[in-house]
GUVEXZA-951776 format. One record per residue: chain; residue number from 1; y, z, x of N, C-alpha, C in turn; residue in three letters. Coordinates in Angstrom, 1 decimal, m for minus. Atoms other than C-alpha are relative to their C-alpha. Layout:
BEGIN
('A' NUM (Y Z X) (Y Z X) (Y Z X) 'ala')
...
end
This chain:
BEGIN
('A' 1 (m0.8 0.2 0.6) (m0.4 0.1 0.2) (1.6 m0.2 0.7) 'met')
('A' 2 (m1.4 0.1 m0.7) (2.4 0.6 2.8) (0.4 m1.1 0.2) 'thr')
('A' 3 (m0.7 1.4 m0.3) (2.1 m3.1 3.9) (0.4 m0.7 m0.8) 'his')
('A' 4 (m0.8 0.6 1.2) (3.0 m3.9 0.6) (1.9 0.2 m0.2) 'leu')
('A' 5 (m1.3 m0.7 0.7) (5.7 m1.8 0.5) (1.1 m0.2 1.0) 'met')
('A' 6 (m0.7 0.2 m1.2) (7.4 m2.9 4.3) (0.5 m1.6 m0.6) 'lys')
('A' 7 (0.3 1.1 0.4) (6.4 m6.6 3.1) (1.2 m0.2 m1.2) 'arg')
('A' 8 (m1.1 0.2 1.2) (8.6 m6.1 m0.4) (1.8 0.2 0.1) 'thr')
('A' 9 (m1.0 m0.6 m0.8) (11.3 m4.4 1.1) (0.5 m1.1 0.9) 'leu')
('A' 10 (m0.2 1.5 m0.5) (11.7 m7.2 3.4) (0.4 m1.3 m0.6) 'leu')
('A' 11 (m0.4 1.2 0.7) (11.5 m10.0 1.2) (1.6 0.0 m1.3) 'leu')
('A' 12 (m1.2 m0.2 0.5) (14.5 m8.4 m0.8) (1.4 0.3 1.1) 'tyr')
('A' 13 (m1.5 0.5 m1.1) (16.5 m7.6 2.5) (0.3 m1.6 0.4) 'leu')
('A' 14 (m0.5 1.2 0.1) (16.2 m11.1 3.0) (1.0 m1.1 m1.1) 'gly')
('A' 15 (m1.7 0.6 1.4) (18.0 m12.0 m0.9) (1.0 m0.3 0.3) 'leu')
('A' 16 (m1.8 m0.9 0.6) (20.4 m9.8 m0.8) (0.5 m0.7 1.1) 'ser')
('A' 17 (m1.5 0.5 m1.4) (21.9 m11.3 3.1) (0.3 m1.5 m0.8) 'leu')
('A' 18 (m0.8 1.8 m0.1) (21.1 m15.2 1.6) (1.2 0.3 m1.0) 'val')
('A' 19 (m0.7 0.6 1.3) (23.0 m14.1 m1.9) (1.6 0.5 0.9) 'val')
('A' 20 (m0.9 m0.9 m0.6) (25.6 m11.8 0.1) (0.9 m1.4 0.8) 'leu')
('A' 21 (m1.3 1.9 m0.5) (26.7 m15.6 2.3) (m0.3 m0.3 m0.8) 'ala')
('A' 22 (m0.8 1.3 0.9) (26.9 m17.1 m0.7) (1.1 0.3 m0.3) 'gly')
('A' 23 (m1.1 m0.1 0.7) (29.3 m15.3 m1.7) (1.2 0.6 0.6) 'tyr')
('A' 24 (m0.9 0.1 m1.4) (30.9 m14.4 1.9) (0.6 m1.8 m0.2) 'ala')
('A' 25 (m0.5 1.4 0.2) (31.3 m18.7 1.3) (1.0 0.5 m1.1) 'ser')
('A' 26 (m0.8 m0.3 1.3) (32.5 m18.4 m2.2) (1.7 0.8 0.0) 'ala')
('A' 27 (m1.0 m0.3 m0.6) (35.4 m16.7 m0.8) (1.0 m0.5 1.1) 'gln')
('A' 28 (m0.4 1.3 m0.8) (36.6 m19.2 1.3) (1.8 0.5 m0.2) 'ser')
('A' 29 (m1.5 0.1 0.7) (40.7 m19.1 1.4) (0.4 m1.2 m0.7) 'ser')
('A' 30 (0.0 1.1 0.6) (42.1 m21.8 m0.8) (0.3 m0.8 0.9) 'pro')
('A' 31 (0.0 1.6 m0.3) (42.9 m25.2 m0.1) (1.9 m0.3 0.1) 'asp')
('A' 32 (m1.4 0.3 0.7) (47.2 m25.1 m0.6) (0.4 m1.9 0.4) 'val')
('A' 33 (m1.3 1.3 m0.3) (47.8 m29.3 0.8) (0.0 m0.3 m1.1) 'thr')
('A' 34 (m0.9 m0.1 0.8) (50.1 m30.6 m1.5) (0.9 m0.2 0.1) 'gly')
('A' 35 (m1.6 0.1 0.5) (53.5 m31.0 m3.5) (m0.1 1.5 m0.4) 'thr')
('A' 36 (m0.6 m1.2 0.9) (54.6 m27.4 m4.9) (1.3 m0.3 0.2) 'trp')
('A' 37 (m1.5 0.2 0.8) (57.6 m27.1 m6.8) (0.5 1.7 m0.6) 'val')
('A' 38 (0.5 m1.3 0.3) (59.1 m24.0 m6.9) (1.7 0.6 m0.2) 'gly')
('A' 39 (m1.6 m0.4 0.6) (62.4 m22.0 m8.7) (m0.3 2.0 0.6) 'ser')
('A' 40 (m0.6 m1.0 0.2) (63.9 m19.1 m8.0) (m0.4 0.9 m1.4) 'thr')
('A' 41 (0.5 m0.2 1.5) (63.2 m16.1 m11.0) (1.1 m0.2 m0.9) 'leu')
('A' 42 (m1.4 0.1 0.7) (67.1 m16.9 m11.9) (0.3 m1.1 m0.1) 'arg')
('A' 43 (m0.4 1.9 0.7) (66.4 m20.8 m12.3) (0.9 m0.4 1.4) 'gly')
('A' 44 (m1.5 0.6 m0.6) (69.4 m21.2 m9.6) (m0.7 m0.6 1.3) 'ala')
('A' 45 (0.4 1.0 m1.7) (67.3 m22.6 m6.5) (m1.4 m0.7 m0.6) 'ala')
('A' 46 (1.5 0.0 0.3) (64.5 m25.3 m6.7) (0.0 m0.9 1.5) 'thr')
('A' 47 (0.2 0.6 m1.8) (62.8 m26.0 m3.8) (m1.6 m0.8 0.2) 'tyr')
('A' 48 (0.7 1.5 0.3) (60.2 m28.8 m2.8) (m1.4 0.5 1.1) 'thr')
('A' 49 (1.2 m0.5 m1.8) (57.2 m27.8 m0.1) (m1.3 m1.7 0.1) 'met')
('A' 50 (1.4 1.0 m0.1) (54.7 m30.4 1.0) (m1.1 0.0 1.2) 'val')
('A' 51 (0.9 m0.5 m0.7) (51.9 m29.1 2.9) (m1.9 m0.7 0.2) 'leu')
('A' 52 (2.0 0.7 m0.3) (48.5 m30.0 4.8) (m0.3 0.7 0.7) 'gln')
('A' 53 (0.8 m1.5 0.1) (45.7 m27.7 5.2) (m0.7 m0.3 1.0) 'gln')
('A' 54 (1.1 m0.1 m1.3) (43.9 m27.8 8.4) (m0.7 1.2 0.4) 'thr')
('A' 55 (0.7 m1.3 m0.2) (41.2 m24.9 8.5) (1.0 0.8 m0.8) 'gly')
('A' 56 (m0.8 m0.9 1.0) (43.7 m21.7 7.7) (1.7 m0.4 0.8) 'asn')
('A' 57 (m1.2 1.3 m0.3) (47.0 m24.1 9.7) (0.3 m0.5 m1.4) 'arg')
('A' 58 (m0.8 1.1 1.0) (49.3 m25.2 7.5) (1.4 m0.7 0.8) 'val')
('A' 59 (m1.0 m0.1 m1.0) (52.3 m26.9 8.5) (0.2 m1.4 m1.5) 'thr')
('A' 60 (m0.2 1.1 1.5) (54.4 m29.7 6.2) (1.6 0.0 0.4) 'gly')
('A' 61 (m1.5 0.3 m0.2) (58.4 m29.6 5.2) (m0.1 0.9 m1.7) 'thr')
('A' 62 (m0.7 m1.5 0.9) (60.2 m27.5 3.0) (2.1 m1.2 m0.3) 'ile')
('A' 63 (m1.4 0.3 m0.2) (63.6 m28.6 1.3) (0.4 1.2 m1.5) 'thr')
('A' 64 (m0.3 m1.6 0.9) (66.0 m26.0 m1.1) (0.3 1.0 0.4) 'gly')
('A' 65 (m0.9 m1.0 m1.0) (66.4 m23.8 1.3) (0.7 0.0 0.7) 'ala')
('A' 66 (m1.6 m0.6 m0.1) (69.6 m24.2 2.5) (0.0 m0.2 1.8) 'gly')
('A' 67 (0.1 0.2 m1.3) (69.6 m23.7 6.1) (m1.7 m0.2 0.3) 'thr')
('A' 68 (1.9 0.4 m0.5) (65.4 m23.5 6.5) (m0.1 m1.1 m0.4) 'asp')
('A' 69 (1.0 1.5 0.5) (65.0 m27.0 5.0) (m0.3 m0.4 1.3) 'asp')
('A' 70 (0.2 1.0 m1.6) (63.2 m28.8 7.5) (m1.9 0.2 0.1) 'gly')
('A' 71 (1.1 m0.2 m0.6) (60.0 m28.6 9.0) (m0.5 2.0 m0.5) 'arg')
('A' 72 (0.5 m1.4 0.0) (57.4 m25.3 8.4) (m1.2 m0.1 0.1) 'val')
('A' 73 (1.5 m0.3 m1.2) (54.3 m23.8 10.1) (m0.4 1.3 m1.3) 'glu')
('A' 74 (0.6 m0.9 0.7) (52.1 m21.0 8.1) (m1.8 0.1 0.0) 'gly')
('A' 75 (1.7 0.0 m0.6) (48.7 m19.8 8.2) (m0.2 0.9 m2.1) 'leu')
('A' 76 (0.6 m0.4 0.5) (46.4 m19.2 5.4) (m0.8 0.9 0.0) 'val')
('A' 77 (0.9 m1.1 m0.9) (44.3 m15.5 5.6) (m0.2 0.4 m1.7) 'asn')
('A' 78 (0.2 m0.3 1.5) (42.4 m14.8 1.8) (0.6 m1.2 m0.8) 'gly')
('A' 79 (m0.7 0.8 1.2) (44.7 m15.9 m1.0) (0.8 0.7 0.1) 'asn')
('A' 80 (m1.4 m0.4 m0.4) (47.9 m15.0 1.2) (0.5 m1.4 1.0) 'thr')
('A' 81 (m0.4 1.0 m0.2) (50.0 m18.0 2.6) (1.2 1.0 0.7) 'ile')
('A' 82 (m1.5 0.3 m0.6) (52.6 m17.0 5.8) (0.6 m0.9 0.3) 'arg')
('A' 83 (m0.6 1.1 m0.9) (55.2 m19.6 6.7) (1.0 0.2 0.7) 'leu')
('A' 84 (m0.9 0.2 m0.9) (57.3 m20.2 9.5) (0.9 m0.9 0.1) 'trp')
('A' 85 (0.0 1.4 0.1) (60.4 m22.3 9.7) (1.0 0.4 1.4) 'phe')
('A' 86 (m1.1 0.4 m0.9) (63.0 m23.2 12.4) (m1.0 0.5 1.2) 'asp')
('A' 87 (0.3 m0.4 m1.0) (60.2 m23.3 15.1) (m0.5 1.8 0.2) 'gln')
('A' 88 (0.7 m1.5 m0.5) (58.8 m19.8 14.2) (0.8 0.8 0.0) 'arg')
('A' 89 (m2.0 m1.5 m0.1) (62.7 m17.6 14.0) (m0.4 m0.2 m1.1) 'glu')
('A' 90 (m0.5 m0.8 0.4) (62.7 m17.2 11.1) (m2.3 0.4 m1.5) 'asp')
('A' 91 (1.3 m0.3 0.4) (59.3 m16.0 8.6) (0.8 0.1 m1.2) 'asp')
('A' 92 (m0.6 m1.3 1.0) (58.6 m15.2 5.2) (m1.4 1.2 m0.1) 'thr')
('A' 93 (1.2 m0.6 m0.1) (56.5 m12.0 4.2) (m1.6 m0.7 m1.0) 'pro')
('A' 94 (1.7 0.6 0.2) (52.5 m13.0 2.8) (0.6 m0.7 m2.1) 'ala')
('A' 95 (m0.3 0.3 0.6) (53.0 m14.8 m0.2) (m1.2 m0.3 m0.6) 'leu')
('A' 96 (1.9 0.2 m0.1) (49.9 m15.0 m2.6) (m0.1 m1.2 m0.8) 'ser')
('A' 97 (0.7 1.3 0.5) (48.3 m17.5 m3.9) (m1.4 m0.1 m1.0) 'ile')
('A' 98 (0.3 m0.4 1.3) (46.4 m17.6 m7.4) (m0.2 m1.8 m0.5) 'lys')
('A' 99 (0.4 1.7 0.5) (44.6 m21.7 m8.0) (1.7 m1.2 0.5) 'gly')
('A' 100 (m1.6 0.9 m0.6) (48.2 m23.8 m8.0) (1.6 0.7 m0.6) 'asn')
('A' 101 (m1.5 m0.4 m0.8) (50.4 m21.2 m7.7) (0.4 1.0 0.7) 'glu')
('A' 102 (m0.4 m0.4 m1.2) (52.1 m19.6 m4.9) (1.7 1.3 m0.7) 'ile')
('A' 103 (m0.6 m0.2 0.5) (54.1 m16.9 m5.6) (0.5 1.5 1.0) 'thr')
('A' 104 (0.3 m0.9 0.0) (56.0 m14.2 m4.0) (2.0 0.6 1.1) 'gly')
('A' 105 (m1.4 m0.3 m0.5) (59.7 m13.2 m1.7) (0.1 m1.8 0.6) 'met')
('A' 106 (m0.2 1.4 m0.4) (61.3 m16.5 m0.3) (1.6 m0.4 0.2) 'leu')
('A' 107 (m2.0 m0.5 m0.3) (65.1 m16.1 1.7) (1.0 1.4 m0.9) 'ser')
('A' 108 (m0.9 m1.3 0.5) (65.8 m12.8 m0.1) (m0.2 0.1 m1.7) 'gly')
('A' 109 (0.3 0.7 1.5) (64.4 m14.1 m4.3) (m1.4 m0.1 m0.4) 'thr')
('A' 110 (0.8 0.1 0.6) (61.7 m14.0 m6.1) (m0.9 m1.1 m0.5) 'glu')
('A' 111 (m0.2 1.6 0.3) (60.0 m17.6 m6.2) (m1.1 0.0 m0.8) 'ile')
('A' 112 (0.9 0.5 0.8) (57.2 m19.2 m8.3) (m0.4 m1.5 0.3) 'thr')
('A' 113 (0.5 0.9 m0.7) (55.9 m22.3 m6.4) (m1.6 m0.4 m1.3) 'phe')
('A' 114 (1.2 0.4 0.1) (53.4 m24.8 m8.3) (0.1 m0.8 0.5) 'arg')
('A' 115 (m0.5 1.4 m0.6) (51.9 m27.4 m7.7) (m0.2 m1.1 m0.7) 'arg')
('A' 116 (m0.2 0.4 0.4) (52.5 m30.5 m8.7) (m1.2 m1.2 0.6) 'val')
('A' 117 (1.1 1.0 m1.0) (50.4 m32.8 m6.4) (m1.4 0.1 1.1) 'gly')
('A' 118 (0.7 0.0 m0.4) (48.0 m33.3 m4.6) (m0.4 m1.1 0.9) 'arg')
('A' 119 (0.6 0.7 m1.4) (47.2 m34.9 m0.8) (m0.5 m0.2 0.5) 'thr')
('A' 120 (1.0 m0.1 m0.7) (44.8 m36.0 1.1) (0.2 0.1 1.1) 'ser')
end
């Protein structure tokens, strides 16, 4: 009976590892590649970001941010993205990614971006 219990335990452990590996791969970072349009909470400004993601690195452009218009770089970590402007001189707090929406603080105001197009 001890041999049967060890065998069953090993089988259970093996199946658990397979399930955990599948869960971990399902929890991978979202892909933010595409065109995003955002507006501030008060609607005072409209921003457009065109992003391209490779792995967890993001590059692209942003318009509507005034002095921060131009090239943008970033890193995706789980369900957050952090962006850098002006060759990493200025950065944003971590913005939250949920499906086709990115929310958080940008240039001192609350903003919501929505994906309007996906580029390849």
